[in-house]
C-alpha positions as CSV (number, residue, x, y, z in Angstrom):
1,X,-33.6,-53.2,110.0
2,X,-33.6,-50.6,107.1
3,X,-34.2,-46.8,108.0
4,X,-37.9,-46.9,107.2
5,X,-38.5,-49.8,109.8
6,X,-36.3,-47.9,112.3
7,X,-38.5,-44.8,111.9
8,X,-41.7,-46.7,112.3
9,X,-40.4,-48.2,115.6
10,X,-39.3,-44.8,116.8
11,X,-42.7,-43.4,116.3
12,X,-44.2,-46.5,118.2
13,X,-41.9,-46.0,121.0
14,X,-42.6,-42.3,121.3
15,X,-46.4,-43.1,121.6
16,X,-45.9,-45.9,124.0
17,X,-43.7,-43.8,126.2
18,X,-46.0,-40.9,126.3
19,X,-49.2,-43.1,126.6
20,X,-50.9,-42.4,130.2
21,X,-53.0,-44.4,132.4
22,X,-56.3,-43.5,134.0
23,X,-54.4,-41.4,136.6
24,X,-52.8,-39.3,134.1
25,X,-49.4,-41.0,134.8
26,X,-47.2,-42.4,132.2
27,X,-48.2,-45.9,131.6
28,X,-44.5,-47.1,131.6
29,X,-42.6,-45.2,134.2
30,X,-39.6,-43.1,133.3
31,X,-37.4,-45.3,134.7
32,X,-38.5,-48.1,132.7
33,X,-38.3,-46.3,129.4
34,X,-35.3,-47.6,127.8
35,X,-33.5,-45.0,125.4
36,X,-33.4,-46.2,121.9
37,X,-29.6,-46.7,120.4
38,X,-29.5,-46.4,116.8
39,X,-26.5,-48.0,115.3
40,X,-25.7,-47.6,111.6
41,X,-23.0,-46.1,109.3
42,X,-22.8,-42.6,108.6
43,X,-25.0,-40.4,106.1
44,X,-27.6,-43.3,106.3
45,X,-30.5,-40.7,107.4
46,X,-30.6,-41.1,111.3
47,X,-31.3,-37.3,111.7
48,X,-33.7,-37.1,109.2
49,X,-35.9,-40.0,110.6
50,X,-36.0,-38.1,113.7
51,X,-37.3,-35.0,112.2
52,X,-39.9,-36.9,110.6
53,X,-40.9,-39.1,113.6
54,X,-41.1,-35.7,115.9
55,X,-43.4,-34.2,113.4
56,X,-45.7,-37.1,112.9
57,X,-45.9,-37.6,116.6
58,X,-46.7,-34.0,117.3
59,X,-43.9,-33.8,119.8
60,X,-40.7,-31.2,119.9
61,X,-37.2,-32.3,119.0
62,X,-33.8,-31.3,120.4
63,X,-30.9,-32.7,118.6
64,X,-27.2,-32.4,119.5
65,X,-24.1,-33.8,118.2
66,X,-22.3,-34.6,121.1
67,X,-18.7,-34.8,119.6
68,X,-19.1,-30.8,119.5
69,X,-19.7,-30.7,123.6
70,X,-17.2,-30.7,126.4
71,X,-17.9,-32.1,129.9
72,X,-18.7,-29.1,131.1
73,X,-21.2,-28.0,128.6
74,X,-23.0,-31.5,128.8
75,X,-23.0,-31.7,132.6
76,X,-22.6,-28.1,133.6
77,X,-20.2,-25.8,135.4
78,X,-18.9,-26.6,139.0
79,X,-19.5,-24.3,141.7
80,X,-19.3,-24.3,145.7
81,X,-22.5,-24.3,147.8
82,X,-22.4,-23.8,151.5
83,X,-24.4,-26.3,153.5
84,X,-24.9,-27.4,157.1
85,X,-24.8,-31.0,157.9
86,X,-25.2,-31.8,161.6
87,X,-23.4,-29.5,163.8
88,X,-21.1,-27.7,160.9
89,X,-20.8,-26.1,157.9
90,X,-19.4,-27.7,154.9
91,X,-18.4,-26.7,151.1
92,X,-20.1,-28.8,148.8
93,X,-19.6,-29.0,144.7
94,X,-22.6,-28.6,142.8
95,X,-23.2,-28.1,139.0
96,X,-24.9,-25.3,136.9
97,X,-27.6,-26.5,134.5
98,X,-26.2,-28.7,131.6
99,X,-26.4,-26.7,128.3
100,X,-28.5,-29.8,126.9
101,X,-31.1,-30.0,129.5
102,X,-31.4,-26.1,129.4
103,X,-32.1,-26.4,125.7
104,X,-35.0,-28.8,126.5
105,X,-36.7,-26.4,128.8
106,X,-36.1,-23.5,126.0
107,X,-37.7,-25.6,123.4
108,X,-40.6,-26.2,125.5
109,X,-41.1,-22.8,126.2
110,X,-40.6,-21.5,122.7
111,X,-43.0,-24.2,121.2
112,X,-45.6,-25.0,123.7
113,X,-44.9,-28.5,123.7
114,X,-44.0,-30.3,126.9
115,X,-43.1,-33.5,125.4
116,X,-40.4,-34.5,122.8
117,X,-37.5,-36.4,121.6
118,X,-34.1,-35.7,122.8
119,X,-31.6,-37.0,120.0
120,X,-28.0,-37.1,121.0
121,X,-25.8,-38.1,117.7
122,X,-22.4,-39.9,117.6
123,X,-22.6,-40.8,121.1
124,X,-20.2,-43.4,121.0
125,X,-17.5,-41.0,119.4
126,X,-17.0,-38.7,122.5
127,X,-13.7,-37.7,124.4
128,X,-12.1,-39.8,127.1
129,X,-13.5,-37.1,129.6
130,X,-16.9,-37.2,128.4
131,X,-17.6,-41.0,128.0
132,X,-18.5,-41.5,131.5
133,X,-21.2,-39.0,131.3
134,X,-22.6,-40.3,128.3
135,X,-22.7,-43.7,130.0
136,X,-24.5,-42.3,132.8
137,X,-26.8,-40.4,130.7
138,X,-27.8,-43.7,128.9
139,X,-28.1,-45.5,132.1
140,X,-29.9,-42.8,134.5
141,X,-31.2,-40.3,131.9
142,X,-29.3,-37.5,133.6
143,X,-26.6,-35.0,132.7
144,X,-24.6,-34.4,136.1
145,X,-27.0,-33.7,138.6
146,X,-29.9,-32.6,136.2
147,X,-32.6,-35.4,134.7
148,X,-34.0,-35.1,131.5
149,X,-37.7,-33.8,131.8
150,X,-40.5,-36.2,132.3
151,X,-42.0,-36.7,128.8
152,X,-38.9,-36.6,126.7
153,X,-38.1,-39.6,125.0
154,X,-34.1,-40.4,124.5
155,X,-32.8,-41.4,121.3
156,X,-29.1,-41.9,120.7
157,X,-27.2,-42.8,117.6
158,X,-23.7,-43.8,116.7
159,X,-21.6,-45.6,114.2
160,X,-20.0,-49.0,114.3
161,X,-16.4,-49.3,114.5
162,X,-15.8,-50.4,111.0
163,X,-16.7,-46.7,110.0
164,X,-15.1,-44.6,112.7
165,X,-11.8,-45.3,114.4
166,X,-12.8,-43.2,117.3
167,X,-15.8,-45.0,118.7
168,X,-15.9,-46.6,121.9
169,X,-17.6,-49.7,123.0
170,X,-20.5,-49.9,125.3
171,X,-20.1,-52.3,128.2
172,X,-23.0,-54.8,128.8
173,X,-24.3,-52.7,131.9
174,X,-25.1,-49.9,129.5
175,X,-26.5,-52.1,126.5
176,X,-28.6,-54.0,129.0
177,X,-30.5,-50.4,129.7
178,X,-31.1,-49.4,126.0
179,X,-33.0,-50.5,122.9
180,X,-30.4,-51.1,120.3
181,X,-31.5,-51.0,116.6
182,X,-28.9,-51.7,114.0
183,X,-29.7,-50.1,110.8
184,X,-28.5,-51.1,107.2
185,X,-28.3,-49.0,103.9
186,X,-31.7,-50.0,101.9
187,X,-32.4,-48.6,98.5
188,X,-35.8,-49.3,98.3
189,X,-36.4,-47.8,101.8
190,X,-34.9,-44.6,100.8
191,X,-36.3,-44.4,97.5
192,X,-39.8,-44.2,99.2
193,X,-38.4,-41.3,101.2
194,X,-36.8,-39.8,98.3
195,X,-40.0,-39.6,96.2
196,X,-41.7,-37.9,99.3
197,X,-39.2,-35.3,99.6
198,X,-38.8,-34.8,95.8
199,X,-35.3,-35.9,95.2
200,X,-34.1,-34.9,91.7
201,X,-35.1,-37.3,89.0
202,X,-31.8,-37.8,87.6
203,X,-30.6,-39.3,90.8
204,X,-33.6,-41.5,91.1
205,X,-33.3,-42.9,87.4
206,X,-29.4,-43.2,87.9
207,X,-30.1,-45.4,91.1
208,X,-32.6,-47.4,89.2
209,X,-30.0,-48.3,86.7
210,X,-27.0,-48.6,89.3
211,X,-28.5,-49.6,92.5
212,X,-24.9,-50.9,93.7
213,X,-23.8,-47.3,93.7
214,X,-26.2,-46.1,96.3
215,X,-24.3,-46.3,99.4
216,X,-20.6,-47.1,99.5
217,X,-17.6,-46.6,101.8
218,X,-14.4,-47.9,100.7
219,X,-10.7,-47.5,102.0
220,X,-8.0,-48.0,99.4
221,X,-4.4,-46.3,98.8
222,X,-6.0,-43.1,98.0
223,X,-7.9,-43.0,101.2
224,X,-11.4,-43.2,102.2
225,X,-13.7,-43.1,99.3
226,X,-17.6,-42.9,100.0
227,X,-21.1,-42.0,98.8
228,X,-24.0,-41.9,101.2
229,X,-27.7,-41.3,101.3
230,X,-27.1,-37.7,102.7
231,X,-24.8,-37.0,99.9
232,X,-27.4,-37.9,97.2
233,X,-30.0,-35.9,99.0
234,X,-27.6,-32.9,99.5
235,X,-26.5,-33.1,95.8
236,X,-30.2,-33.0,94.8
237,X,-30.8,-29.9,96.4
238,X,-27.9,-28.3,94.9
239,X,-29.2,-29.8,91.5
240,X,-32.5,-28.2,91.8
241,X,-31.3,-24.9,92.8
242,X,-28.8,-25.0,90.0
243,X,-31.6,-25.4,87.4
244,X,-33.5,-22.6,88.7
245,X,-30.6,-20.4,88.3
246,X,-29.7,-21.7,84.9
247,X,-26.6,-23.5,86.0
248,X,-25.4,-27.1,85.7
249,X,-23.2,-29.1,88.1
250,X,-20.1,-30.4,86.6
251,X,-18.0,-33.3,87.8
252,X,-16.0,-31.4,90.2
253,X,-18.8,-30.1,92.0
254,X,-20.7,-33.4,92.1
255,X,-17.7,-35.1,93.6
256,X,-17.8,-32.6,96.6
257,X,-21.1,-34.5,97.3
258,X,-20.2,-37.9,96.1
259,X,-16.9,-38.6,97.5
260,X,-16.2,-41.7,95.4
261,X,-14.4,-40.9,92.4
262,X,-15.7,-43.6,90.2
263,X,-19.4,-43.2,91.3
264,X,-18.8,-39.3,90.8
265,X,-17.5,-39.8,87.4
266,X,-20.1,-42.0,86.2
267,X,-23.2,-39.7,87.7
268,X,-21.5,-36.8,86.1
269,X,-21.5,-38.7,82.8
270,X,-25.2,-39.8,83.2
271,X,-26.4,-36.4,84.3
272,X,-25.0,-34.8,81.2
273,X,-26.8,-37.3,79.3
274,X,-30.0,-36.6,81.4
275,X,-29.8,-33.1,80.4
276,X,-29.0,-33.9,76.8
277,X,-32.2,-36.3,76.6
278,X,-34.2,-33.4,78.1
279,X,-33.2,-31.0,75.4
280,X,-33.1,-33.3,72.4
281,X,-36.3,-35.0,72.9
282,X,-37.9,-31.7,74.0
283,X,-39.7,-32.9,77.2
284,X,-41.8,-29.6,77.7
285,X,-43.0,-29.9,74.3
286,X,-44.2,-33.6,74.9
287,X,-45.9,-32.5,78.2
288,X,-47.6,-29.6,75.9
289,X,-48.8,-32.2,73.5
290,X,-46.5,-31.3,70.8
291,X,-43.8,-34.0,70.5
292,X,-41.2,-33.7,67.9
293,X,-41.7,-36.5,65.1
294,X,-37.9,-37.2,65.3
295,X,-38.4,-38.4,68.9
296,X,-40.2,-41.4,67.8
297,X,-37.6,-42.7,65.4
298,X,-34.6,-42.0,67.9
299,X,-36.4,-44.3,70.5
300,X,-36.5,-47.1,68.2
301,X,-32.8,-47.2,68.3
302,X,-32.3,-45.9,72.0
303,X,-30.9,-48.2,74.6
304,X,-33.0,-49.1,77.8
305,X,-31.2,-46.6,80.1
306,X,-32.0,-43.8,77.5
307,X,-35.7,-44.7,77.3
308,X,-35.7,-45.0,81.2
309,X,-34.1,-41.2,81.5
310,X,-36.8,-40.0,79.1
311,X,-39.5,-41.6,81.2
312,X,-38.1,-39.9,84.5
313,X,-37.7,-36.8,82.9
314,X,-41.4,-36.8,81.9
315,X,-42.2,-37.8,85.3
316,X,-40.2,-35.0,86.8
317,X,-42.2,-32.8,84.6
318,X,-45.5,-34.1,85.8
319,X,-44.6,-34.4,89.5
320,X,-43.7,-30.6,89.5
321,X,-47.0,-29.6,88.1
322,X,-48.8,-32.2,90.4
323,X,-47.0,-30.5,93.4
324,X,-47.8,-26.9,92.2
325,X,-51.3,-27.7,91.6
326,X,-51.9,-29.6,94.9
327,X,-50.2,-26.5,96.7
328,X,-52.6,-24.1,95.1
329,X,-55.4,-25.9,96.0
330,X,-54.4,-26.5,99.4
331,X,-53.8,-22.5,99.8
332,X,-57.1,-21.8,98.0
333,X,-59.2,-24.3,100.5
334,X,-57.4,-22.6,103.4
335,X,-58.0,-19.0,102.2
336,X,-61.7,-20.1,101.8
337,X,-61.8,-21.3,105.2
338,X,-60.3,-18.2,106.8
339,X,-62.5,-15.9,104.5
340,X,-65.7,-17.7,105.9
341,X,-64.3,-17.2,109.6
342,X,-63.9,-13.4,108.7
343,X,-67.4,-13.3,107.6
344,X,-68.6,-14.8,110.7
345,X,-66.5,-12.7,112.9
346,X,-67.9,-9.6,110.9
347,X,-71.3,-10.5,111.2
348,X,-70.8,-10.8,115.1
349,X,-69.8,-7.4,115.5
350,X,-72.6,-5.1,117.0
351,X,-71.9,-2.1,115.0
352,X,-69.2,-2.7,112.4
353,X,-67.2,0.1,110.8
354,X,-65.9,0.4,107.3
355,X,-62.3,-0.3,108.4
356,X,-63.4,-3.6,110.4
357,X,-63.0,-6.0,107.6
358,X,-59.5,-4.7,107.1
359,X,-58.6,-4.8,110.9
360,X,-60.3,-8.5,111.2
361,X,-58.1,-9.7,108.2
362,X,-54.7,-8.1,109.8
363,X,-55.5,-10.1,112.8
364,X,-56.1,-13.2,111.0
365,X,-52.8,-12.7,109.1
366,X,-51.0,-11.9,112.4
367,X,-52.4,-15.1,114.1
368,X,-51.7,-17.3,111.3
369,X,-48.1,-16.1,110.8
370,X,-47.5,-16.5,114.4
371,X,-48.8,-20.1,114.4
372,X,-46.6,-20.6,111.4
373,X,-43.6,-19.1,113.2
374,X,-44.5,-21.6,116.3
375,X,-44.7,-24.6,113.9
376,X,-41.4,-23.9,112.5
377,X,-39.8,-23.5,115.7
378,X,-41.1,-26.7,116.7
379,X,-39.9,-28.5,113.6
380,X,-43.5,-29.4,112.8
381,X,-43.4,-28.4,109.2
382,X,-41.8,-30.2,106.4
383,X,-40.6,-28.4,103.2
384,X,-44.1,-28.9,101.3
385,X,-46.2,-27.9,104.8
386,X,-44.1,-24.8,104.9
387,X,-44.6,-23.7,101.3
388,X,-48.3,-24.0,101.6
389,X,-48.5,-21.8,104.7
390,X,-46.2,-19.2,103.3
391,X,-48.5,-19.2,100.1
392,X,-51.6,-18.6,102.3
393,X,-49.7,-15.8,104.1
394,X,-48.7,-14.3,100.8
395,X,-52.3,-14.4,99.5
396,X,-53.7,-12.9,102.8
397,X,-51.3,-10.0,102.7
398,X,-52.0,-9.4,99.1
399,X,-55.5,-9.0,99.6
400,X,-55.0,-6.8,102.9
401,X,-52.9,-4.6,100.4
402,X,-55.5,-4.5,97.7
403,X,-58.4,-3.7,100.5
404,X,-56.5,-1.0,102.0
405,X,-56.0,0.7,98.3
406,X,-59.5,0.2,97.7
407,X,-61.0,2.7,100.4
408,X,-64.3,0.7,100.6
409,X,-67.2,2.6,101.7
410,X,-68.8,-0.1,103.9
411,X,-68.4,-3.3,105.4
412,X,-70.3,-5.2,102.4
413,X,-68.4,-3.7,100.0
414,X,-65.2,-4.5,101.6
415,X,-66.4,-8.0,101.9
416,X,-67.4,-8.3,98.2
417,X,-63.9,-7.2,97.1
418,X,-62.5,-10.0,99.5
419,X,-64.7,-12.4,97.9
420,X,-63.4,-10.9,94.5
421,X,-59.9,-11.7,95.2
422,X,-60.9,-15.2,96.5
423,X,-62.6,-15.8,93.1
424,X,-59.4,-14.9,91.2
425,X,-57.4,-17.2,93.5
426,X,-59.8,-20.0,92.8
427,X,-59.6,-19.5,88.9
428,X,-55.9,-19.7,89.1
429,X,-56.1,-22.9,90.9
430,X,-58.5,-24.3,88.4
431,X,-56.2,-23.0,85.7
432,X,-53.1,-24.9,87.1
433,X,-55.1,-28.1,87.5
434,X,-56.5,-28.1,84.3
435,X,-52.7,-27.5,82.8
436,X,-51.5,-30.2,84.9
437,X,-54.4,-32.7,83.5
438,X,-53.4,-31.7,80.2
439,X,-49.7,-32.5,80.6
440,X,-50.8,-36.0,82.1
441,X,-52.9,-36.8,79.1
442,X,-49.9,-35.4,76.7
443,X,-47.6,-37.7,78.5
444,X,-50.0,-40.8,78.0
445,X,-50.2,-40.0,74.5
446,X,-46.6,-39.9,73.9
447,X,-45.8,-43.2,76.1
448,X,-48.7,-44.9,74.0
449,X,-47.2,-44.1,70.7
450,X,-43.6,-44.3,71.8
451,X,-43.7,-47.5,73.9
452,X,-47.1,-49.2,73.9
453,X,-47.8,-51.6,76.8
454,X,-44.0,-52.1,77.3
455,X,-41.8,-52.2,80.4
456,X,-41.2,-48.5,80.0
457,X,-45.1,-47.9,80.5
458,X,-45.1,-50.1,83.5
459,X,-42.4,-48.1,85.1
460,X,-44.3,-45.0,84.2
461,X,-47.7,-46.1,85.8
462,X,-45.7,-47.7,88.8
463,X,-44.0,-44.5,89.6
464,X,-47.3,-42.5,89.2
465,X,-48.8,-45.0,91.6
466,X,-46.1,-44.2,94.3
467,X,-45.6,-40.6,93.9
468,X,-47.3,-38.8,96.7
469,X,-47.7,-35.8,94.5
470,X,-49.2,-37.7,91.6
471,X,-51.3,-40.0,93.8
472,X,-53.1,-36.9,95.3
473,X,-53.4,-35.1,92.1
474,X,-55.0,-38.0,90.4
475,X,-57.3,-39.0,93.2
476,X,-58.5,-35.4,93.2
477,X,-58.9,-34.9,89.3
478,X,-58.7,-38.5,88.0
479,X,-57.3,-39.9,84.7
480,X,-59.2,-42.8,82.8
481,X,-56.1,-44.0,81.1
482,X,-54.1,-44.1,84.6
483,X,-56.5,-46.3,86.2
484,X,-56.9,-48.8,83.2
485,X,-53.1,-49.1,82.7
486,X,-52.8,-49.4,86.7
487,X,-55.3,-52.3,86.8
488,X,-54.2,-54.2,83.6
489,X,-50.5,-53.5,83.2
490,X,-49.5,-53.8,86.9
491,X,-51.5,-56.5,87.5
492,X,-50.0,-58.3,84.4
493,X,-46.5,-57.3,85.8
494,X,-47.4,-58.7,89.5
495,X,-48.7,-61.9,87.8
496,X,-45.4,-62.4,85.7
497,X,-43.3,-61.7,88.8
498,X,-45.2,-64.4,90.6
499,X,-44.7,-66.7,87.8
500,X,-41.1,-66.3,88.0
501,X,-41.0,-66.8,91.7
502,X,-42.9,-69.8,91.2
503,X,-40.5,-71.2,88.4
504,X,-37.6,-70.5,90.7
505,X,-39.1,-72.3,93.6
506,X,-39.7,-75.4,91.3
507,X,-36.1,-75.4,90.2
508,X,-34.8,-75.3,93.7
509,X,-36.9,-78.3,94.8
510,X,-36.2,-80.4,91.5
511,X,-38.2,-79.0,88.9
512,X,-41.9,-79.0,88.3
513,X,-44.3,-81.8,89.4
514,X,-46.9,-83.8,87.7
């Protein structure tokens, strides 16, 4: 199965294992809750899907790479306890609590979440002394004499032997007690995830042109050469940060992430062209509605990969604007809700003082930041969710500082000041939405003039359709041409694909009938 299907099944399993009956007991007893065993090549995204599954199921996550542990840290340290059996005292060896089990209780205390996922990675790559402990863990859900707490779903992951010489085979007794899922690299599934987390546009367009370079692990006379999904995502984060700092990654830097000489060289060359197209075509000028006249003439002679790169650059610029607009919209909505709550709390005071609005606002800020910290500890926030909460906190702190400096004479004056601060925030939101809408219209103007209803327009509209930020923005603000092209072009594209499938099916069965 691919990584998307595995994530869906993990989420279904968590919900099933944590479901309770009418008496409040787990519907599937803990002893029958088989651990999930994910087997797949390295760097495919197993850890990332665990973080997503925990977030979406609203449970905690404790993750360990077991190869970093000794038997003592996994099981606990031995100590001697005196016990009385029958008519004599004896010395009995017991163990302290496992570091891993202790981490679960610490996570429960820090987050307030009593249920979660315990994820053990590289479980089949442990040392010889730790191997029996791992088999006991999968079979009995214990480390030494300490059981995994009720309400915690066990997921383990390992690499097949062709990717790691250190792996150990599981015996039939163990395999008969787990749910094994074999995961294979799948570019379409990863691309869907990549759009959601904002993987760099150059990587997405490069893999559109060279899908065979998405995931490779080869061994030759020069040693192991590989490129993985993890490598692409980590490289994306670096490229984004480099761009913000006005820097550009060269081939040597890229090879630190794509450890496959040929693919690293190829992508480095593509990235150079990608930036060159951005500058030569003037992407920001296009999105501002001021395309360079020579851009249209150049596109007439440009190969398909250059045209596709330009479409990708336009989409990257739009998605950045959509993301900023949606984030500011969410921040403004949350600030409005908090301001309404503050007004209600202020009205409930029997004899309000001039400083009460500021005191209530400070209390709101403290509660909001405490909840943000709790959610961060629990892993309940993705990158965008964290950015929204930090944006709200920053706005509230700005209001509190301005209100303190204003020295309002009464509660009504103080609240009027707060309302004015919000109106400024709302005006900034409207301006950002208008700018993003104008950029979208400018992009359609350029696409129509440069490409018409060509394959490039199909790619453009399709990416707007599948991009989470674009979908959210257009659903909120509309775009007549998007809806028209989405209906006409994509319908025609699907019909053409169906016609090709039917023609291929007829050829397989001896040609058309009739």
